[in-house]
C-alpha positions as protocol buffer text, in pm:
chain_id: "A"
residue {
  index: 1
  type: VAL
  ca { x: 1588 y: -662 z: 18 }
}
residue {
  index: 2
  type: ARG
  ca { x: 1321 y: -627 z: 281 }
}
residue {
  index: 3
  type: LEU
  ca { x: 984 y: -451 z: 287 }
}
residue {
  index: 4
  type: VAL
  ca { x: 804 y: -422 z: 621 }
}
residue {
  index: 5
  type: GLU
  ca { x: 450 y: -294 z: 643 }
}
residue {
  index: 6
  type: SER
  ca { x: 288 y: -142 z: 950 }
}
residue {
  index: 7
  type: GLY
  ca { x: -18 y: 58 z: 1042 }
}
residue {
  index: 8
  type: GLY
  ca { x: -293 y: -192 z: 985 }
}
residue {
  index: 9
  type: GLY
  ca { x: -568 y: -252 z: 1236 }
}
residue {
  index: 10
  type: LEU
  ca { x: -938 y: -242 z: 1308 }
}
residue {
  index: 11
  type: VAL
  ca { x: -1134 y: 71 z: 1220 }
}
residue {
  index: 12
  type: GLN
  ca { x: -1500 y: 159 z: 1186 }
}
residue {
  index: 13
  type: ALA
  ca { x: -1651 y: 236 z: 849 }
}
residue {
  index: 14
  type: GLY
  ca { x: -1583 y: 596 z: 755 }
}
residue {
  index: 15
  type: GLY
  ca { x: -1259 y: 600 z: 950 }
}
residue {
  index: 16
  type: SER
  ca { x: -900 y: 637 z: 836 }
}
residue {
  index: 17
  type: LEU
  ca { x: -574 y: 446 z: 856 }
}
residue {
  index: 18
  type: ARG
  ca { x: -225 y: 518 z: 730 }
}
residue {
  index: 19
  type: LEU
  ca { x: -13 y: 225 z: 624 }
}
residue {
  index: 20
  type: SER
  ca { x: 363 y: 249 z: 609 }
}
residue {
  index: 21
  type: CYS
  ca { x: 617 y: 33 z: 432 }
}
residue {
  index: 22
  type: ALA
  ca { x: 982 y: 62 z: 527 }
}
residue {
  index: 23
  type: ALA
  ca { x: 1235 y: -64 z: 274 }
}
residue {
  index: 24
  type: SER
  ca { x: 1591 y: -172 z: 327 }
}
residue {
  index: 25
  type: GLY
  ca { x: 1867 y: -327 z: 124 }
}
residue {
  index: 26
  type: LEU
  ca { x: 1807 y: -141 z: -200 }
}
residue {
  index: 27
  type: THR
  ca { x: 1813 y: 198 z: -376 }
}
residue {
  index: 28
  type: PHE
  ca { x: 1465 y: 295 z: -271 }
}
residue {
  index: 29
  type: SER
  ca { x: 1441 y: 619 z: -468 }
}
residue {
  index: 30
  type: MET
  ca { x: 1475 y: 433 z: -797 }
}
residue {
  index: 31
  type: LEU
  ca { x: 1193 y: 190 z: -729 }
}
residue {
  index: 32
  type: ARG
  ca { x: 834 y: 190 z: -837 }
}
residue {
  index: 33
  type: MET
  ca { x: 641 y: 118 z: -518 }
}
residue {
  index: 34
  type: HIS
  ca { x: 296 y: -31 z: -498 }
}
residue {
  index: 35
  type: TRP
  ca { x: 23 y: -133 z: -262 }
}
residue {
  index: 36
  type: PHE
  ca { x: -185 y: -442 z: -328 }
}
residue {
  index: 37
  type: ARG
  ca { x: -452 y: -607 z: -118 }
}
residue {
  index: 38
  type: GLN
  ca { x: -607 y: -948 z: -84 }
}
residue {
  index: 39
  type: ALA
  ca { x: -944 y: -1010 z: 76 }
}
residue {
  index: 40
  type: PRO
  ca { x: -1044 y: -1354 z: 205 }
}
residue {
  index: 41
  type: GLY
  ca { x: -1133 y: -1584 z: -81 }
}
residue {
  index: 42
  type: LYS
  ca { x: -1030 y: -1330 z: -345 }
}
residue {
  index: 43
  type: GLU
  ca { x: -729 y: -1275 z: -564 }
}
residue {
  index: 44
  type: ARG
  ca { x: -468 y: -1016 z: -482 }
}
residue {
  index: 45
  type: GLU
  ca { x: -554 y: -685 z: -645 }
}
residue {
  index: 46
  type: PHE
  ca { x: -374 y: -362 z: -726 }
}
residue {
  index: 47
  type: VAL
  ca { x: -450 y: -60 z: -508 }
}
residue {
  index: 48
  type: ALA
  ca { x: -200 y: 215 z: -588 }
}
residue {
  index: 49
  type: SER
  ca { x: 146 y: 288 z: -727 }
}
residue {
  index: 50
  type: ILE
  ca { x: 399 y: 566 z: -698 }
}
residue {
  index: 51
  type: TRP
  ca { x: 693 y: 582 z: -933 }
}
residue {
  index: 52
  type: SER
  ca { x: 1036 y: 731 z: -886 }
}
residue {
  index: 53
  type: ASP
  ca { x: 919 y: 1052 z: -1059 }
}
residue {
  index: 54
  type: ILE
  ca { x: 632 y: 1072 z: -806 }
}
residue {
  index: 55
  type: SER
  ca { x: 368 y: 984 z: -1066 }
}
residue {
  index: 56
  type: THR
  ca { x: 80 y: 810 z: -893 }
}
residue {
  index: 57
  type: TYR
  ca { x: -176 y: 559 z: -1013 }
}
residue {
  index: 58
  type: TYR
  ca { x: -483 y: 422 z: -840 }
}
residue {
  index: 59
  type: ALA
  ca { x: -737 y: 147 z: -876 }
}
residue {
  index: 60
  type: ASP
  ca { x: -1088 y: 279 z: -932 }
}
residue {
  index: 61
  type: SER
  ca { x: -1182 y: 154 z: -585 }
}
residue {
  index: 62
  type: ALA
  ca { x: -911 y: 372 z: -430 }
}
residue {
  index: 63
  type: LYS
  ca { x: -952 y: 693 z: -628 }
}
residue {
  index: 64
  type: GLY
  ca { x: -1064 y: 986 z: -417 }
}
residue {
  index: 65
  type: ARG
  ca { x: -1022 y: 797 z: -89 }
}
residue {
  index: 66
  type: PHE
  ca { x: -663 y: 667 z: -80 }
}
residue {
  index: 67
  type: THR
  ca { x: -340 y: 858 z: -127 }
}
residue {
  index: 68
  type: ILE
  ca { x: -2 y: 698 z: -191 }
}
residue {
  index: 69
  type: SER
  ca { x: 313 y: 890 z: -109 }
}
residue {
  index: 70
  type: ARG
  ca { x: 680 y: 828 z: -48 }
}
residue {
  index: 71
  type: ASP
  ca { x: 964 y: 970 z: 156 }
}
residue {
  index: 72
  type: ASN
  ca { x: 1289 y: 872 z: -11 }
}
residue {
  index: 73
  type: ALA
  ca { x: 1493 y: 1007 z: 281 }
}
residue {
  index: 74
  type: LYS
  ca { x: 1320 y: 752 z: 505 }
}
residue {
  index: 75
  type: ASN
  ca { x: 1299 y: 472 z: 245 }
}
residue {
  index: 76
  type: THR
  ca { x: 929 y: 458 z: 320 }
}
residue {
  index: 77
  type: VAL
  ca { x: 608 y: 450 z: 118 }
}
residue {
  index: 78
  type: TYR
  ca { x: 272 y: 534 z: 270 }
}
residue {
  index: 79
  type: LEU
  ca { x: -91 y: 465 z: 194 }
}
residue {
  index: 80
  type: GLN
  ca { x: -335 y: 708 z: 354 }
}
residue {
  index: 81
  type: MET
  ca { x: -679 y: 551 z: 351 }
}
residue {
  index: 82
  type: ASN
  ca { x: -983 y: 766 z: 425 }
}
residue {
  index: 83
  type: SER
  ca { x: -1357 y: 698 z: 419 }
}
residue {
  index: 84
  type: LEU
  ca { x: -1290 y: 330 z: 471 }
}
residue {
  index: 85
  type: LYS
  ca { x: -1560 y: 79 z: 381 }
}
residue {
  index: 86
  type: PRO
  ca { x: -1614 y: -278 z: 499 }
}
residue {
  index: 87
  type: GLU
  ca { x: -1518 y: -394 z: 150 }
}
residue {
  index: 88
  type: ASP
  ca { x: -1171 y: -247 z: 206 }
}
residue {
  index: 89
  type: THR
  ca { x: -1108 y: -524 z: 457 }
}
residue {
  index: 90
  type: ALA
  ca { x: -805 y: -718 z: 336 }
}
residue {
  index: 91
  type: VAL
  ca { x: -440 y: -792 z: 392 }
}
residue {
  index: 92
  type: TYR
  ca { x: -248 y: -504 z: 239 }
}
residue {
  index: 93
  type: PHE
  ca { x: 88 y: -575 z: 80 }
}
residue {
  index: 94
  type: CYS
  ca { x: 367 y: -339 z: -8 }
}
residue {
  index: 95
  type: ALA
  ca { x: 560 y: -421 z: -323 }
}
residue {
  index: 96
  type: GLY
  ca { x: 837 y: -274 z: -530 }
}
residue {
  index: 97
  type: GLY
  ca { x: 1032 y: -310 z: -850 }
}
residue {
  index: 98
  type: VAL
  ca { x: 1259 y: -127 z: -1090 }
}
residue {
  index: 99
  type: SER
  ca { x: 1030 y: -177 z: -1390 }
}
residue {
  index: 100
  type: ALA
  ca { x: 668 y: -273 z: -1435 }
}
residue {
  index: 101
  type: ARG
  ca { x: 748 y: -610 z: -1283 }
}
residue {
  index: 102
  type: VAL
  ca { x: 714 y: -648 z: -907 }
}
residue {
  index: 103
  type: ASP
  ca { x: 1037 y: -784 z: -767 }
}
residue {
  index: 104
  type: TYR
  ca { x: 987 y: -746 z: -394 }
}
residue {
  index: 105
  type: TRP
  ca { x: 696 y: -810 z: -158 }
}
residue {
  index: 106
  type: GLY
  ca { x: 630 y: -735 z: 206 }
}
residue {
  index: 107
  type: GLN
  ca { x: 464 y: -977 z: 444 }
}
residue {
  index: 108
  type: GLY
  ca { x: 136 y: -785 z: 458 }
}
residue {
  index: 109
  type: THR
  ca { x: -64 y: -602 z: 722 }
}
residue {
  index: 110
  type: GLN
  ca { x: -426 y: -671 z: 809 }
}
residue {
  index: 111
  type: VAL
  ca { x: -686 y: -397 z: 768 }
}
residue {
  index: 112
  type: THR
  ca { x: -1033 y: -469 z: 904 }
}
residue {
  index: 113
  type: VAL
  ca { x: -1318 y: -224 z: 858 }
}
residue {
  index: 114
  type: SER
  ca { x: -1626 y: -286 z: 1069 }
}
residue {
  index: 115
  type: SER
  ca { x: -1972 y: -174 z: 964 }
}
């Protein structure tokens, strides 16, 4: 099982980025997929989830600005991030699992938002 994130980078406050996470080695459509993030000196925190039935869930910090989506034909989950703030700066991790437990993690992609 492998999850590979891409799309991170440096953006100015107010800008947008779209993260992608490509999965391989598993039945992607059956998985609950998630995005987490970890800022320097802070614990990893939940950002958003999308389940196999396309239900979506967001952290309060992401509501109204971030959108999680998936393309099962491409085994890929996305995180569209708009109106980015400096406090969104973190390493963003893709994760997945069959149940509420996270079984698989990606290596992370850095997002830096400058003020």
